[in-house]
C-alpha positions in Angstrom: 78.1 -67.3 11.3 77.5 -63.6 11.9 74.0 -62.3 12.0 73.4 -60.6 8.7 70.3 -59.3 7.0 69.7 -58.4 3.4 69.0 -54.6 3.3 68.1 -54.6 -0.3 64.5 -55.8 0.5 62.3 -54.0 3.0 61.6 -55.9 6.2 58.2 -57.4 6.8 56.3 -54.7 8.8 54.3 -57.4 10.7 57.3 -59.5 11.9 59.9 -58.3 14.4 63.5 -58.5 13.4 65.1 -61.5 14.9 68.0 -60.8 17.3 71.0 -63.2 17.9 71.2 -64.9 21.2 73.0 -63.0 23.9 76.4 -64.5 25.0 76.9 -65.4 28.7 79.5 -63.3 30.4 82.3 -65.1 32.3 82.0 -64.6 36.1 84.5 -62.6 38.1 86.0 -65.8 39.6 86.5 -67.3 36.1 88.2 -64.1 34.9 90.4 -64.1 38.1 91.4 -67.8 37.8 91.9 -67.8 34.0 95.6 -68.0 32.9 96.9 -64.8 31.4 99.4 -64.3 28.6 102.5 -62.6 29.7 102.6 -60.2 26.8 99.1 -59.1 27.4 99.4 -58.5 31.2 99.6 -55.0 32.4 100.9 -56.1 35.8 104.3 -56.7 34.1 104.7 -53.0 33.6 106.8 -51.5 36.5 105.2 -48.6 38.3 108.4 -46.4 37.9 108.4 -46.8 34.0 108.9 -43.4 32.4 107.5 -42.8 28.9 108.5 -39.6 27.2 109.7 -38.1 30.4 106.5 -38.7 32.3 105.6 -41.3 34.9 102.7 -43.6 34.2 100.2 -43.3 37.1 97.7 -46.1 37.6 94.2 -44.7 37.0 90.9 -45.8 35.6 91.9 -44.7 32.2 94.7 -47.2 32.1 92.7 -50.1 33.6 91.1 -52.6 31.3 87.3 -52.2 31.0 85.4 -55.5 30.2 82.2 -55.0 28.2 80.0 -57.5 26.3 81.4 -56.3 23.0 85.0 -56.9 24.1 84.4 -60.5 25.2 85.1 -63.3 22.6 82.7 -66.2 22.1 85.4 -68.8 22.9 86.7 -69.9 26.3 87.9 -67.4 28.9 91.5 -68.3 28.2 91.4 -66.4 24.9 90.8 -63.1 26.6 93.5 -60.7 25.5 94.3 -57.4 27.2 95.9 -54.6 25.2 99.6 -54.4 25.7 101.0 -51.0 26.7 103.6 -49.7 24.3 106.5 -47.9 25.9 106.7 -45.5 23.0 104.4 -42.6 22.1 103.5 -39.5 23.8 100.1 -40.6 25.1 98.3 -43.8 25.9 94.9 -44.3 24.4 92.1 -46.6 25.5 91.9 -49.6 23.2 88.9 -49.9 20.9 86.4 -52.7 21.7 86.9 -55.7 19.5 84.1 -56.7 17.2 82.6 -60.0 18.2 80.9 -62.0 15.4 78.5 -63.9 17.7 77.9 -61.0 20.1 74.8 -59.0 20.4 74.9 -56.1 17.9 74.6 -52.6 19.5 71.2 -51.0 19.3 70.9 -48.6 16.4 68.4 -46.9 14.2 66.2 -49.1 12.0 67.5 -49.7 8.5 66.2 -47.2 5.9 63.4 -48.3 3.6 64.0 -49.9 0.2 65.3 -47.4 -2.4 62.4 -48.4 -4.6 59.8 -47.3 -2.1 58.2 -44.0 -2.9 56.6 -41.5 -0.6 52.8 -41.7 -0.2 51.2 -38.4 -1.3 47.7 -37.1 -1.4 45.8 -37.3 -4.6 43.7 -34.5 -6.0 40.2 -35.2 -4.9 38.5 -33.5 -7.8 39.1 -36.3 -10.4 38.4 -38.9 -7.7 35.0 -37.3 -7.0 34.2 -37.1 -10.7 34.9 -40.8 -11.1 32.9 -41.6 -8.0 30.0 -39.6 -9.3 30.1 -41.6 -12.6 29.9 -44.8 -10.6 26.9 -43.9 -8.4 23.3 -44.2 -9.4 22.0 -40.7 -9.9 18.6 -41.6 -8.7 19.3 -43.1 -5.3 23.0 -42.2 -4.6 24.4 -38.7 -4.3 27.8 -37.6 -3.1 26.4 -34.8 -0.8 24.4 -37.3 1.1 27.5 -38.5 3.0 30.6 -36.5 1.9 31.3 -32.8 2.4 33.1 -31.9 -0.8 34.2 -28.5 0.5 35.7 -30.1 3.6 37.6 -32.7 1.5 39.0 -30.0 -0.7 40.0 -27.9 2.3 41.9 -30.8 3.9 43.7 -31.5 0.6 44.8 -27.9 0.2 46.0 -27.8 3.9 48.0 -31.0 3.4 49.6 -29.6 0.2 50.7 -26.4 2.0 52.0 -28.3 5.1 53.7 -31.2 3.3 57.3 -29.7 3.3 56.9 -28.5 6.8 55.7 -31.9 8.1 58.6 -33.7 6.4 61.1 -31.3 8.0 59.5 -31.8 11.4 59.7 -35.6 11.0 63.4 -35.5 10.0 64.2 -33.2 12.9 62.3 -35.2 15.5 63.8 -38.5 14.4 67.3 -37.0 14.5 66.6 -35.8 18.1 65.2 -39.2 19.0 68.4 -41.0 17.7 70.5 -38.7 20.0 68.1 -39.1 22.9 67.2 -35.4 23.2 63.9 -34.2 24.7 62.1 -31.4 22.9 60.5 -30.1 26.0 57.1 -29.6 24.6 55.4 -32.3 26.7 54.3 -34.3 23.6 52.1 -37.2 24.1 50.7 -40.0 21.9 47.6 -41.4 23.6 44.6 -39.2 22.9 46.4 -37.2 20.1 45.2 -37.2 16.6 47.0 -39.3 14.0 48.0 -36.2 12.0 49.9 -34.8 15.0 51.3 -38.1 16.4 52.8 -39.3 13.1 55.0 -36.2 13.0 57.0 -37.0 16.2 56.1 -40.6 17.2 56.1 -42.6 14.0 58.2 -45.2 12.2 58.4 -45.9 8.5 57.0 -49.1 7.1 56.9 -50.1 3.4 53.5 -51.4 2.2 52.6 -51.7 -1.5 55.8 -50.1 -2.5 55.1 -46.9 -0.6 56.5 -45.5 2.7 53.9 -45.3 5.4 54.4 -43.3 8.7 52.8 -45.4 11.4 52.6 -44.9 15.1 55.4 -46.6 17.0 53.0 -48.2 19.5 50.9 -49.8 16.8 53.9 -51.3 14.9 55.5 -52.6 18.1 52.3 -54.3 19.3 51.3 -55.7 15.9 54.7 -57.3 15.3 54.5 -59.1 18.7 50.9 -60.2 18.2 51.5 -61.5 14.7 54.8 -63.2 15.6 53.1 -65.2 18.4 49.7 -65.8 16.5 47.8 -64.1 19.3 44.5 -65.7 20.2 41.9 -63.7 22.2 41.4 -65.2 25.7 38.1 -66.8 26.6 35.6 -64.9 28.8 36.8 -66.5 32.0 40.5 -65.9 31.4 42.6 -63.6 33.7 42.7 -59.9 32.9 45.8 -58.1 31.8 48.2 -56.9 34.6 47.2 -53.4 35.3 50.6 -52.3 36.6 52.4 -53.7 33.6 49.9 -52.1 31.2 50.3 -48.7 32.9 54.0 -49.0 32.6 53.8 -49.8 28.9 51.5 -46.8 28.4 53.9 -44.6 30.2 56.8 -45.8 28.0 55.0 -45.3 24.7 53.5 -42.0 25.8 56.7 -40.2 26.9 59.6 -38.5 25.1 62.0 -38.8 23.5 61.7 -42.4 22.3 57.9 -43.0 22.6 58.5 -46.7 23.2 61.0 -47.3 20.3 63.5 -48.5 22.9 61.0 -50.5 25.0 61.4 -54.3 24.9 58.2 -56.3 24.8 58.4 -59.7 26.5 56.0 -61.4 24.1 56.0 -64.7 25.9 54.4 -63.2 29.1 52.9 -59.9 28.0 50.6 -60.8 25.1 47.5 -59.8 27.0 49.1 -56.5 28.1 50.3 -55.9 24.5 46.8 -56.5 23.1 45.3 -54.2 25.8 47.9 -51.5 24.9 47.0 -51.6 21.2 43.2 -51.4 21.9 43.7 -48.7 24.5 45.6 -46.5 21.9 43.1 -47.1 19.2 40.1 -46.3 21.4 41.9 -43.2 22.7 42.1 -41.6 19.3 39.9 -38.5 19.0 38.4 -39.8 15.7 38.2 -43.4 14.4 40.7 -44.5 11.8 37.9 -44.7 9.2 36.1 -41.3 9.3 32.4 -41.5 10.1 31.4 -40.1 6.7 33.6 -42.6 4.9 32.1 -45.4 7.0 28.5 -44.4 6.1 29.4 -44.1 2.4 31.0 -47.5 2.4 28.0 -49.0 4.1 25.4 -47.4 1.8 27.2 -47.6 -1.5 29.2 -50.8 -1.2 27.8 -53.2 1.5 24.1 -52.7 1.2 24.0 -53.3 -2.6 26.1 -56.4 -2.1 23.7 -57.7 0.6 20.7 -57.0 -1.6 22.2 -59.1 -4.4 22.9 -62.0 -2.1 19.6 -62.1 -0.3 17.9 -64.4 -2.9 20.4 -67.0 -4.3 19.2 -70.2 -5.9 22.5 -72.2 -6.2 26.0 -72.2 -4.8 27.6 -71.2 -8.1 25.9 -67.8 -8.0 27.1 -67.3 -4.5 30.7 -68.1 -5.4 30.5 -65.7 -8.4 29.2 -62.9 -6.3 31.9 -63.4 -3.6 34.7 -63.4 -6.3 35.5 -59.7 -6.5 37.4 -58.2 -9.4 38.8 -54.8 -10.0 35.9 -53.9 -12.3 33.2 -54.5 -9.8 31.4 -51.2 -9.1 31.3 -51.6 -5.3 35.0 -52.5 -5.2 35.9 -49.4 -7.3 33.7 -47.2 -5.1 35.4 -48.5 -2.0 38.8 -47.9 -3.7 37.9 -44.2 -4.3 36.4 -43.6 -0.9 39.6 -44.9 0.8 41.7 -42.6 -1.3 39.7 -39.7 -0.1 40.9 -40.4 3.5 43.8 -38.4 5.0 47.2 -40.0 4.5 47.8 -40.9 8.2 44.3 -42.5 8.4 44.8 -44.4 5.1 48.2 -45.7 6.1 47.1 -47.0 9.5 43.9 -48.5 8.0 45.9 -50.4 5.3 48.3 -51.6 8.0 45.5 -52.8 10.3 43.7 -54.6 7.3 46.9 -56.6 6.9 46.6 -57.6 10.6 43.0 -58.7 10.1 44.1 -60.8 7.1 46.8 -62.5 9.2 44.6 -62.9 12.3 41.0 -63.1 11.0 39.6 -63.8 14.4 40.3 -60.2 15.5 37.6 -59.0 13.2 35.0 -59.6 15.9 37.1 -58.2 18.7 37.5 -54.7 20.2 40.3 -53.7 17.8 38.0 -53.9 14.8 35.4 -51.7 16.5 38.1 -49.2 17.4 39.4 -49.0 13.8 35.9 -48.5 12.2 33.8 -47.0 14.9 36.2 -45.4 17.4 35.6 -44.7 21.1 31.8 -44.2 20.6 31.5 -48.0 20.8 33.6 -48.2 23.9 31.5 -45.6 25.8 28.1 -45.8 24.1 26.3 -42.5 23.5 22.8 -41.7 22.3 24.1 -41.0 18.8 26.1 -44.2 18.5 23.2 -46.3 19.7 20.9 -44.8 17.1 23.1 -45.2 14.1 24.2 -48.7 15.1 27.8 -48.2 13.8 29.2 -50.7 16.3 26.9 -53.5 15.0 27.6 -52.7 11.4 31.4 -52.5 11.9 31.8 -56.3 11.8 29.8 -56.7 8.6 31.7 -53.9 6.9 35.0 -55.3 7.9 34.2 -58.7 6.7 33.1 -57.2 3.3 36.4 -55.4 3.0 38.4 -58.4 4.1 36.9 -60.6 1.4 37.8 -58.1 -1.3 41.0 -56.6 0.3 43.4 -58.2 -2.2 41.7 -56.5 -5.1 41.3 -53.2 -3.3 45.0 -53.2 -2.1 46.2 -53.7 -5.6 44.1 -50.8 -6.8 45.3 -48.6 -3.9 49.0 -49.3 -4.5 49.8 -50.2 -8.1 53.2 -51.4 -9.1 56.1 -49.0 -9.0 56.3 -48.9 -12.8 52.9 -47.2 -12.9 52.6 -43.5 -12.1 51.7 -42.5 -8.6 48.5 -40.9 -9.6 45.5 -43.3 -9.7 43.6 -43.5 -13.0 40.1 -44.9 -12.8 39.5 -47.3 -15.6 36.4 -46.8 -17.8 33.4 -48.9 -17.2 33.3 -51.9 -19.4 30.1 -52.4 -21.4 28.2 -55.7 -20.8 29.3 -58.7 -22.7 27.6 -60.1 -25.7 26.0 -62.7 -23.5 24.1 -60.1 -21.5 20.4 -60.6 -21.6 19.6 -56.9 -22.0 21.7 -55.3 -24.7 21.5 -51.5 -24.8 22.8 -49.7 -27.9 25.7 -47.3 -27.3 27.0 -44.4 -29.3 30.6 -43.8 -30.0 32.2 -42.4 -26.9 33.7 -38.9 -27.0 35.6 -37.1 -24.3 32.6 -34.9 -23.7 30.0 -37.6 -23.0 32.1 -40.3 -21.4 30.6 -39.5 -18.0 27.0 -39.5 -19.2 27.4 -42.9 -20.9 29.0 -44.4 -17.8 25.8 -44.2 -15.7 23.6 -45.7 -18.4 26.0 -48.6 -19.0 26.3 -49.2 -15.3 22.5 -49.4 -15.0 22.3 -52.0 -17.8 25.0 -54.1 -16.2 23.3 -53.8 -12.8 20.0 -54.9 -14.4 21.7 -58.1 -15.6 23.0 -58.8 -12.1 19.5 -58.4 -10.6 17.9 -61.1 -12.8 18.3 -63.7 -10.1 16.4 -61.5 -7.6 12.7 -62.2 -7.3 12.0 -58.5 -6.7 12.7 -57.8 -10.3 9.0 -57.0 -10.8 9.3 -53.9 -8.6 12.0 -52.5 -10.9 10.0 -52.6 -14.1 9.5 -48.9 -14.1 13.2 -48.2 -13.9 13.8 -50.7 -16.7 11.3 -48.9 -18.8 13.1 -45.7 -18.3 16.4 -47.3 -19.3 14.8 -48.6 -22.5 13.4 -45.2 -23.3 16.9 -43.6 -22.8 18.4 -46.3 -25.1 15.8 -45.5 -27.8 16.5 -41.7 -27.6 20.2 -42.3 -27.8 20.1 -44.6 -30.8 17.6 -42.3 -32.7 19.9 -39.3 -31.9 22.9 -41.2 -33.3 20.9 -42.1 -36.5 19.9 -38.5 -37.0 23.5 -37.2 -36.5 24.9 -39.8 -38.9 22.4 -38.7 -41.6 23.3 -35.0 -41.1 27.0 -35.4 -41.1 27.2 -38.0 -43.7 29.3 -40.4 -41.6 29.1 -44.0 -42.7 28.1 -46.5 -40.1 29.2 -50.1 -40.1 25.9 -51.0 -41.7 26.6 -48.7 -44.7 30.0 -50.4 -45.2 28.3 -53.7 -45.6 25.2 -52.8 -47.7 26.0 -49.3 -49.1 22.6 -48.1 -48.0 21.7 -44.9 -46.2 21.4 -45.0 -42.4 17.9 -45.4 -41.1 16.6 -45.4 -37.5 16.9 -49.0 -36.4 14.3 -50.3 -34.0 15.8 -49.7 -30.6 13.8 -52.4 -28.9 16.3 -54.9 -27.3 16.0 -58.5 -28.5 14.0 -60.7 -26.4 16.0 -62.8 -24.0 16.7 -66.3 -25.1 15.0 -69.0 -23.0 17.5 -70.2 -20.4 17.6 -73.9 -19.6 15.8 -74.8 -16.4 18.3 -75.0 -13.5 17.9 -77.9 -11.1 17.8 -77.0 -7.5 19.4 -79.1 -4.9 17.8 -79.9 -1.5 20.2 -77.5 0.4 19.6 -74.8 -2.2 15.8 -75.2 -1.9 16.0 -75.0 1.9 18.1 -71.7 1.6 15.6 -70.4 -0.9 12.6 -71.2 1.4 14.3 -69.5 4.4 15.1 -66.5 2.3 11.6 -66.2 1.1 10.3 -66.6 4.7 12.5 -63.8 5.8 11.3 -61.6 3.0 7.7 -62.4 3.9 8.3 -61.4 7.5 10.0 -58.2 6.5 7.0 -57.4 4.2 4.5 -58.1 6.9 6.3 -55.8 9.3 6.5 -53.1 6.7 2.8 -53.5 5.9 1.8 -53.3 9.6 3.9 -50.2 10.0 2.4 -48.6 6.9 -1.1 -49.4 8.1 -0.5 -47.9 11.5 1.0 -44.8 9.9 -2.1 -44.6 7.7 -4.5 -44.8 10.6 -2.5 -42.2 12.6 -2.5 -39.9 9.6 -6.3 -40.3 9.2 -6.8 -39.4 12.8 -4.6 -36.3 12.4 -6.7 -35.4 9.3 -9.9 -35.8 11.3 -8.5 -33.6 14.1 -7.5 -30.9 11.7 -10.8 -31.0 10.0 -12.6 -30.7 13.3 -10.4 -27.8 14.3 -11.0 -26.1 11.0 -14.8 -26.5 11.4 -14.6 -25.1 14.9 -12.6 -22.2 13.7 -15.0 -21.3 10.9 -18.1 -21.5 13.2 -16.7 -19.2 15.8 -17.6 -15.5 15.7 -15.1 -13.3 13.9 -12.4 -12.6 16.5 -9.2 -10.8 15.5 -6.9 -13.4 17.1 -8.8 -16.4 15.7 -10.1 -15.1 12.4 -9.1 -17.2 9.4 -8.3 -15.6 6.1 -10.0 -17.3 3.2 -6.6 -17.9 1.6 -5.5 -19.6 4.8 -8.5 -21.9 4.6 -7.7 -22.7 1.0 -4.2 -23.5 2.0 -5.5 -25.8 4.7 -7.7 -27.6 2.2 -4.8 -27.9 -0.2 -2.7 -29.4 2.5 -5.4 -31.8 3.5 -6.0 -32.8 -0.2 -2.3 -33.4 -0.8 -2.0 -35.4 2.4 -5.0 -37.5 1.4 -3.5 -38.2 -2.1 -0.2 -39.1 -0.5 -1.9 -41.5 1.8 -3.8 -43.1 -1.0 -0.6 -43.6 -3.0 1.1 -45.1 0.1 -1.9 -47.4 0.6 -1.6 -48.5 -3.0 2.0 -49.3 -2.6 1.2 -51.3 0.5 -1.4 -53.3 -1.5 1.2 -54.0 -4.1 3.6 -55.2 -1.4 0.9 -57.4 0.1 0.2 -58.9 -3.3 3.9 -59.6 -3.8 4.0 -61.2 -0.3 1.1 -63.4 -1.2 2.8 -64.4 -4.4 5.9 -65.3 -2.5 3.8 -67.5 -0.2 2.4 -69.3 -3.2 5.9 -69.8 -4.5 7.0 -71.3 -1.2 4.1 -73.7 -1.2 5.0 -74.7 -4.8 8.6 -75.4 -3.8 7.5 -77.4 -0.8 5.0 -79.4 -2.8 
């Protein structure tokens, strides 16, 4: 059967295209000894045969050229040479016969599926507005990690250069198909993704969109996934340096940039893995930009870790690890990834598919290269301080657990429009313990209501946390906001004469209803298994240790501050006792300022000491709880 492939569906971007086995060529002795058909033999033509008044001269043009495509798959006796016709003004070289079982000639890769659409940048303004509605206004602010002006400038530059980039890609791919060299000394290793994807990329379809990916990444990933690559143990032999340098030279030179290079996956897996990691570490910037990395860590990973620190049973753990599209952290991660440049987003999505297929690579160098870049390969003072290399594994595991939901949000079905619409935040269900009254949403106040509803739902999620006592002040503020909102709704309804649902039932004027939320119904006591109790005790012990460390640090800071205050007071006394010298004279206003500063510092230290006492009391309470659980 001939080797055919369905071109209606896009090929798997992680699996190499299977090629048919290559036919064995007959040897020269087999061809010489094989019987020939008389009608197909050119030796039967006399040398003095004249055709159209000219004598046929033996030349290379008239000799039969044997090629792999002209050999049949049967026995050598079936070889047929073209017969020379005595008529005609010229003799043409016969066309090579098509062999069903032969190796197909190398050609350009098939075009993507017609249903695939081009991946385009989204306007960051609505994305930033949606992100601002999801963040907590007290502790989370966009300028803390993201430079809004820089994001808008990148978007405007991409919009202006889109047509030019597409034209360059088409021209370069046409030159590559013809084997022409541009002569600009283009390279891939050490070049930014934005530049390399213009002349050394291939198209892959993911999520119904066309992604321009570096040729070296796609070639290496296909071989690693096809062979289920396993990282070698520490004592295993290192990759062959000469072979690795040869591969780097092939994928870093014009005009093909490795598209014609054949990777022997059976023997070169170590070199292929080293080639991929070398390319990723050679990028000027990591695939995930540093500001996006920090925002994902602070707004997505840290809140999830805080909610899973104190879990009492396994059902709650499974519930928290089951991510949905409505989870706030998942939606924040979705928006942050959309703010990345298109080349970075495409490569990150492709590499996340690799980590889903080969989960053991999450703890390897490739994961560090994708999230942290070359700073982890060659540690610097800045990389050591921020600990990005240590946090990369945790962030990647968090994304991997929720990647199916994030991927569906990034690339909706082709029936949906290409622009991404952020769904409204759903209010808490009727079973929520804290029910906050809401007013009727209008287009003007949708954003303001989002943050309040998010806070109420977050309060319900934190009920399992033993640190709920420390959040009582924030809960009081939320209840006060709910009171003001409901009273304002009642006043507006009385002024405008709009009937409320209560009026429809009782035909009575609207009055301000007591905004105090109903008291939570008593929950049945949950039985704790032995394993859950052990986990609970270990979590409480870790919290006690963290609290003790924080208390000791705070006490040390307090003593140091007191010593500084004493030194300043001594200097101030010395300065006031000295005779009036022009250089050392103190203005009374300056002395008052000193006293004000000292007073404010003293008050701040007192407040800090009070907080430390509260934390100490909480730690003692936790210790008592541990003793109760053990007893």
